[in-house]
C-alpha positions in Angstrom: 160.3 -13.4 -9.1 156.7 -14.5 -9.5 156.5 -18.2 -11.1 152.9 -18.8 -12.1 151.9 -22.3 -12.8 150.6 -21.1 -16.0 152.3 -18.8 -18.5 149.1 -19.4 -21.1 147.0 -16.2 -22.0 143.5 -16.6 -20.4 140.1 -14.6 -20.2 138.6 -13.3 -17.1 135.7 -11.0 -17.6 133.7 -9.5 -14.8 130.9 -7.3 -16.7 129.1 -6.5 -13.4 131.3 -5.0 -10.7 133.0 -7.1 -8.1 134.8 -6.8 -5.0 138.2 -6.3 -6.3 139.7 -8.8 -4.1 137.4 -11.5 -5.2 139.0 -10.8 -9.0 143.0 -10.7 -7.6 141.8 -14.5 -6.1 140.6 -15.3 -9.4 143.7 -14.1 -11.1 145.8 -15.9 -8.7 143.4 -19.3 -8.7 143.8 -19.3 -12.6 147.5 -18.9 -12.4 148.4 -21.2 -9.6 149.4 -18.4 -7.3 148.7 -17.1 -3.7 147.1 -13.6 -3.4 147.4 -11.9 0.1 146.2 -8.4 0.9 147.3 -5.5 3.1 144.9 -5.3 5.8 144.2 -1.7 5.2 143.4 -2.4 1.4 139.9 -1.4 0.6 137.8 -3.8 -1.3 135.9 -1.5 -3.8 134.1 -2.7 -6.5 135.5 -3.1 -10.0 134.2 -4.0 -13.3 136.8 -5.6 -15.9 137.4 -7.4 -18.6 140.7 -9.4 -19.3 140.8 -10.7 -22.5 143.5 -13.1 -23.6 146.1 -11.7 -20.9 149.1 -13.4 -19.3 149.1 -13.3 -15.5 151.4 -10.1 -15.4 149.1 -8.3 -17.7 145.9 -9.6 -15.8 147.7 -8.2 -12.8 148.7 -5.0 -14.2 145.7 -4.1 -15.9 143.7 -4.8 -12.4 146.3 -2.9 -10.7 145.8 0.1 -12.6 142.0 0.2 -12.6 142.3 -0.3 -8.8 145.0 2.0 -7.7 146.8 -0.8 -6.0 150.3 -2.4 -6.7 152.0 -5.9 -5.6 155.1 -6.9 -4.1 156.5 -10.7 -5.0 157.0 -12.6 -1.5 158.3 -15.8 -3.1 157.9 -17.6 -6.5 154.2 -18.4 -5.5 152.8 -15.4 -3.6 152.3 -12.0 -3.9 150.5 -9.1 -1.5 148.2 -6.6 -2.9 149.2 -3.0 -1.5 147.1 0.3 -2.0 149.3 2.6 -4.3 149.7 6.0 -2.3 152.6 7.9 -0.8 153.0 6.2 2.4 153.5 2.6 0.4 
């Protein structure tokens, strides 16, 4: 189970398209956990507004927008994977 260092809601806004990996890394940095990526993950650009959200909610919103999912590796690390039938 993921255990972010902070449970406090935060706001992260990306009004201009940014590589999605940068957005995931910003979420990880804000909440104090490591973000790893599946080597096959495409680094598409995404424009997103995360207002007053917890770590889990920030990940859910971003994952739905980008078509990804994550797997918890340990309490301080996740891996981001493309959401497709093979995965």
